[in-house]
C-alpha positions in Angstrom: -5.9 -26.8 3.0 -6.2 -26.9 -0.9 -5.7 -29.7 -3.4 -3.4 -27.9 -5.9 -3.8 -28.4 -9.7 -1.8 -31.0 -11.8 0.8 -28.3 -12.8 1.6 -27.6 -9.2 1.9 -31.3 -8.2 4.5 -31.7 -11.1 6.5 -28.6 -9.9 6.4 -30.1 -6.3 7.7 -33.4 -7.8 10.5 -31.6 -9.5 11.2 -29.7 -6.2 11.2 -33.1 -4.6 14.0 -34.5 -6.8 16.1 -31.3 -6.6 16.4 -31.8 -3.0 16.2 -35.4 -2.2 19.1 -36.1 -4.9 21.5 -33.8 -3.2 20.7 -35.0 0.2 21.1 -38.8 -0.8 24.6 -37.7 -2.3 25.5 -35.9 1.0 24.6 -38.9 3.1 26.5 -41.2 0.9 29.5 -39.0 1.1 29.1 -37.6 4.7 32.6 -39.0 5.5 34.1 -37.6 2.2 35.7 -34.7 4.0 37.5 -36.4 6.9 39.2 -34.8 10.0 42.8 -34.1 9.6 44.7 -36.9 11.3 47.4 -36.2 13.9 51.1 -37.1 13.4 52.3 -37.9 16.9 55.7 -39.1 16.0 58.7 -37.1 15.0 58.5 -36.0 11.3 61.0 -34.2 9.2 59.2 -30.9 8.1 60.4 -28.6 5.4 60.5 -24.8 5.9 57.0 -23.3 6.0 56.1 -19.7 5.0 52.6 -18.3 6.4 51.4 -15.4 4.2 48.7 -13.1 6.0 47.3 -10.4 4.1 45.9 -7.7 6.5 43.9 -4.3 6.2 42.4 -2.7 9.3 42.6 -5.8 11.6 43.9 -4.3 14.6 41.4 -5.8 16.8 41.9 -9.5 15.5 45.5 -9.8 14.2 47.2 -9.9 17.7 45.5 -13.1 18.5 45.7 -14.6 15.3 49.5 -14.0 15.0 49.9 -15.1 18.6 48.6 -18.6 17.7 50.6 -18.8 14.6 53.8 -18.0 16.6 53.1 -20.3 19.4 52.9 -23.2 17.0 55.5 -26.2 17.5 56.7 -25.9 14.0 60.4 -26.2 13.8 61.2 -24.1 10.7 58.7 -21.2 10.3 58.4 -17.9 9.0 55.3 -15.6 9.2 55.0 -12.9 6.6 52.2 -10.2 7.0 51.4 -7.8 4.5 49.7 -4.5 5.8 47.6 -3.5 2.9 47.1 0.2 3.5 45.6 -0.1 7.0 44.5 3.0 8.8 43.9 1.5 12.2 46.2 0.0 14.8 47.4 -2.9 12.6 50.8 -1.5 11.9 51.3 -0.8 15.4 50.3 -4.1 16.7 52.6 -5.6 14.0 55.5 -3.6 15.0 55.1 -4.7 18.6 55.0 -8.3 18.0 57.8 -8.2 15.2 60.2 -6.6 17.8 59.6 -9.7 20.1 59.8 -12.4 17.5 62.1 -12.5 14.8 60.1 -15.0 12.7 57.7 -12.3 11.8 58.3 -10.1 8.7 56.0 -7.2 8.2 55.6 -5.8 4.6 53.7 -2.4 4.0 51.8 -1.6 1.0 51.0 2.2 0.5 49.8 2.2 -3.0 47.7 -0.4 -4.9 49.2 -1.1 -8.5 46.6 -1.0 -11.3 45.3 -4.5 -12.2 45.3 -5.8 -8.7 42.7 -6.3 -5.8 44.3 -5.3 -2.6 44.1 -8.8 -0.8 45.4 -10.5 -3.9 48.3 -8.1 -4.2 49.1 -8.6 -0.7 49.1 -12.3 -0.9 51.3 -12.0 -4.0 53.9 -9.7 -2.2 54.1 -11.8 0.7 54.7 -15.0 -1.2 57.3 -13.4 -3.4 59.3 -12.7 -0.1 58.7 -16.2 1.3 61.5 -18.7 1.5 59.6 -21.9 2.4 59.1 -25.1 0.5 55.4 -24.8 1.4 53.2 -21.5 1.6 50.3 -21.2 3.8 47.8 -18.7 2.7 45.6 -17.6 5.7 43.5 -14.6 6.9 44.3 -12.2 9.8 41.5 -13.4 11.9 42.0 -17.1 11.9 43.1 -18.7 15.2 45.1 -21.8 15.2 45.3 -24.7 17.8 48.6 -26.0 18.7 49.8 -28.6 16.2 47.9 -27.2 13.3 50.7 -26.4 11.0 52.7 -29.5 11.9 49.7 -31.9 11.3 48.8 -30.0 8.2 52.2 -30.1 6.4 53.1 -33.6 7.7 49.9 -34.9 6.2 50.4 -33.1 2.8 53.8 -34.3 2.6 53.0 -37.9 3.5 50.1 -38.0 0.9 52.3 -36.4 -1.8 49.8 -33.5 -2.1 50.4 -30.2 -3.7 47.6 -28.3 -2.0 45.9 -29.0 1.1 42.8 -26.9 2.3 41.2 -27.2 5.8 37.7 -26.0 6.5 37.9 -24.1 9.9 35.2 -24.1 12.6 32.9 -21.3 12.1 32.2 -19.1 15.1 28.9 -17.2 14.8 27.4 -15.1 17.6 23.7 -14.5 17.6 20.9 -17.0 16.2 20.2 -15.1 13.0 23.9 -15.0 12.0 24.4 -18.7 13.2 21.6 -19.7 10.9 22.9 -17.8 8.0 26.5 -19.2 8.3 25.0 -22.7 8.8 23.1 -22.3 5.4 26.3 -21.0 3.9 28.2 -24.2 5.0 25.2 -26.4 3.8 25.4 -24.7 0.4 29.1 -25.1 0.1 29.2 -28.9 1.0 26.1 -30.3 0.0 24.8 -28.1 -3.0 28.2 -27.1 -4.5 29.7 -30.3 -3.6 33.1 -29.5 -2.0 33.5 -33.0 -1.0 34.1 -33.8 -4.8 37.5 -32.2 -4.4 38.6 -35.5 -2.7 37.4 -37.5 -5.5 40.4 -38.2 -8.0 37.9 -38.8 -10.8 36.4 -35.3 -10.3 37.4 -32.0 -11.6 36.2 -30.2 -8.6 38.7 -27.7 -7.2 38.4 -26.2 -3.6 40.2 -23.7 -1.7 39.2 -22.2 1.6 40.7 -18.8 2.8 41.5 -19.8 6.2 43.9 -22.5 5.3 45.4 -22.9 1.7 48.5 -24.8 1.9 50.4 -24.9 -1.2 53.7 -26.5 -2.4 55.7 -23.4 -3.7 56.5 -25.1 -6.8 52.9 -25.7 -7.6 52.2 -22.1 -6.9 54.8 -20.9 -9.3 53.7 -23.3 -11.8 50.2 -21.8 -11.9 51.5 -18.3 -12.4 51.3 -17.2 -8.8 48.6 -14.7 -7.5 49.2 -12.8 -10.8 46.8 -15.2 -12.4 44.2 -14.3 -9.9 45.0 -10.7 -9.5 41.3 -9.6 -10.1 39.4 -12.3 -8.6 37.4 -11.5 -5.3 36.9 -15.2 -4.8 40.5 -15.7 -4.7 40.7 -18.7 -2.2 38.4 -21.0 -3.9 39.8 -19.7 -7.3 43.0 -20.7 -6.2 41.8 -24.2 -5.5 40.3 -24.5 -8.7 43.2 -23.2 -10.6 45.5 -25.8 -8.9 43.1 -28.6 -9.7 42.9 -27.5 -13.3 46.6 -27.7 -13.7 46.6 -31.4 -12.4 48.0 -30.9 -9.0 47.1 -33.2 -6.2 44.7 -31.6 -3.7 42.6 -32.6 -0.7 40.1 -30.8 1.5 39.6 -31.9 5.0 37.8 -30.8 8.2 40.0 -28.8 10.4 37.4 -27.5 12.8 39.4 -28.9 15.9 42.7 -27.1 14.8 41.5 -23.7 13.4 38.6 -21.4 14.0 37.4 -18.0 12.6 34.7 -15.5 13.4 33.5 -14.9 9.9 31.4 -11.8 10.6 30.1 -10.0 13.6 26.6 -9.7 12.5 24.1 -10.8 9.8 24.2 -7.3 8.3 28.0 -7.6 8.1 28.0 -11.0 6.5 25.5 -9.9 3.8 27.5 -6.6 3.2 30.8 -8.6 3.2 29.6 -11.1 0.5 28.9 -8.2 -1.9 32.3 -8.4 -3.3 32.4 -12.1 -4.1 28.9 -13.5 -4.5 28.5 -12.3 -8.1 31.9 -13.2 -9.0 31.4 -17.0 -8.1 28.6 -16.8 -10.8 31.1 -15.5 -13.3 29.5 -12.1 -13.3 26.5 -13.5 -15.3 23.0 -12.3 -14.5 21.2 -15.4 -15.8 23.4 -17.6 -13.5 22.3 -15.4 -10.6 18.7 -15.5 -11.7 18.9 -19.3 -11.9 20.3 -19.6 -8.3 17.6 -17.4 -6.9 15.0 -19.4 -8.6 16.5 -22.5 -7.2 16.6 -21.0 -3.7 13.0 -20.0 -3.9 11.6 -23.3 -5.1 13.6 -25.6 -2.9 14.5 -23.8 0.3 11.5 -21.5 0.8 8.4 -22.9 -0.9 8.5 -26.2 0.7 8.2 -24.7 4.1 5.1 -22.7 3.0 3.6 -25.1 0.7 3.6 -27.9 3.4 1.0 -25.7 5.2 -1.0 -24.6 2.4 -1.5 -27.6 0.1 -2.8 -31.1 0.6 -2.8 -34.6 -0.9 0.5 -36.0 -2.5 1.8 -32.4 -2.6 1.9 -32.1 1.2 3.6 -35.6 1.5 6.2 -34.6 -1.2 7.1 -31.3 0.6 7.0 -32.6 4.0 9.6 -35.1 2.9 11.5 -32.2 1.4 11.3 -30.3 4.4 12.7 -33.3 6.5 15.5 -33.7 4.0 16.5 -29.9 4.1 16.7 -29.8 7.9 18.5 -33.2 8.3 21.2 -32.1 5.6 21.6 -28.8 7.3 22.1 -30.3 10.6 24.8 -32.6 9.1 26.8 -29.8 7.4 26.1 -27.8 10.7 28.0 -30.7 12.5 30.8 -30.6 10.1 31.4 -26.9 10.1 30.2 -25.4 13.3 29.6 -27.9 16.3 30.1 -31.5 16.8 27.1 -31.4 19.1 23.8 -31.0 17.9 22.3 -28.8 20.7 18.7 -27.6 20.7 19.8 -24.3 19.3 21.1 -26.2 16.3 17.6 -27.5 15.6 16.4 -23.9 15.8 18.9 -23.1 13.2 17.5 -25.9 10.9 14.0 -24.6 11.4 15.2 -21.0 10.2 16.4 -22.5 7.0 13.9 -20.8 4.7 14.9 -17.4 6.5 18.6 -18.0 6.0 17.9 -19.1 2.3 16.0 -15.7 1.8 19.1 -13.9 3.2 21.3 -15.7 1.0 19.2 -14.8 -2.0 19.0 -11.2 -0.8 23.0 -11.1 -0.7 23.0 -12.4 -4.3 20.5 -9.6 -5.2 22.5 -7.0 -3.6 25.8 -8.3 -5.0 24.4 -8.3 -8.6 22.8 -5.1 -8.3 25.8 -3.0 -6.7 28.4 -4.7 -9.2 26.1 -3.9 -12.2 25.5 -0.1 -11.1 28.8 1.0 -9.6 31.4 -2.0 -9.9 32.7 -4.0 -6.9 33.9 -2.1 -3.9 36.5 -3.9 -1.7 39.0 -2.6 0.7 38.4 1.0 -0.1 38.7 0.7 -3.8 36.0 0.4 -6.5 36.7 -1.9 -9.5 34.7 -1.6 -12.8 32.8 -4.7 -13.7 34.5 -4.6 -17.3 37.8 -5.0 -15.6 36.8 -7.9 -13.3 35.0 -9.7 -16.0 38.3 -9.9 -18.1 39.7 -12.4 -16.0 38.3 -15.8 -14.9 41.3 -17.0 -13.0 41.2 -20.3 -15.0 43.1 -19.1 -18.2 45.6 -21.7 -19.4 44.1 -24.7 -17.8 42.9 -26.3 -21.1 46.2 -25.7 -22.6 47.9 -27.2 -19.6 45.7 -30.3 -19.7 46.5 -31.1 -23.4 50.2 -31.5 -22.8 
């Protein structure tokens, strides 16, 4: 145990502030992302079009579509866009479509220039939709009975233009569960997703598992054409809708929909390579700032509390306690309502998860800067992706 010099004490005090302030805000707003309420009585529901982009999802899409087509929604169409799949996706879709006329299957064989594959598939599907509301979701999301009815009824009753639901994140294995829990903590507590429910905030949020959008609002923002080159299409859609002044809300839907995000930790880190850098607007300095923040506030406190003494140890011990409590709170919101002993172990692994998150950022930046962004079998040059923020036209729209 050593007594650190003054400069280290000042640094530890800054770390204390950088962790405790977000923690207090999280506790203050712990109910700011409420659970989607049920609508037990009969409600007149408009036509709903569900758009599902899919590429090589043969192992998951059958269960996902089964849960969608089993919904008790009276006027429903499901549009799946098969984006150049080379596995059994097409066979599964044809088999289901032969049994249920509500399923429309579109096939993309060639990707047009100026598009990412998933974004183009979403655009193609929405262009064929006839519903007053559009639900963009993924091919591995499983819906509980009533999810669509409750979601649309709530959005209509609250006069919303966009409703996004956070699913229950299923993660198998301790390492992956710890990483996914940290991702949820970063999204809710650090990025402040809960601010989307504050009418005074400009924060816009979108979650790929459930982006329910009024068709007129979707057209007003320029459709997916305005997001044709954004790997972070889901959250950017929410930000664009909010920027155009549309009414938006984010709710906790973990009782109504679930998704197994990635099968392993390595797959998660690899999968994030396409979108991590884009969330930082492809700026190296922003990535460096995030890495510095992660190291200083998520890793150093767990090391420093063992190495240093005096007031520094007190500060860092409080930081560690706040970090673990905050992660357990966001774990409760995004993964499991019950805090089991394994959840406590996930909290203890926070510095490991933060280090993995940092490595995912480094990997995303390096690969994008050296070869471009590779997604769904296509590599896109960074110069092309940097040309579109997905937020174009917002300032002009606000001035009207």
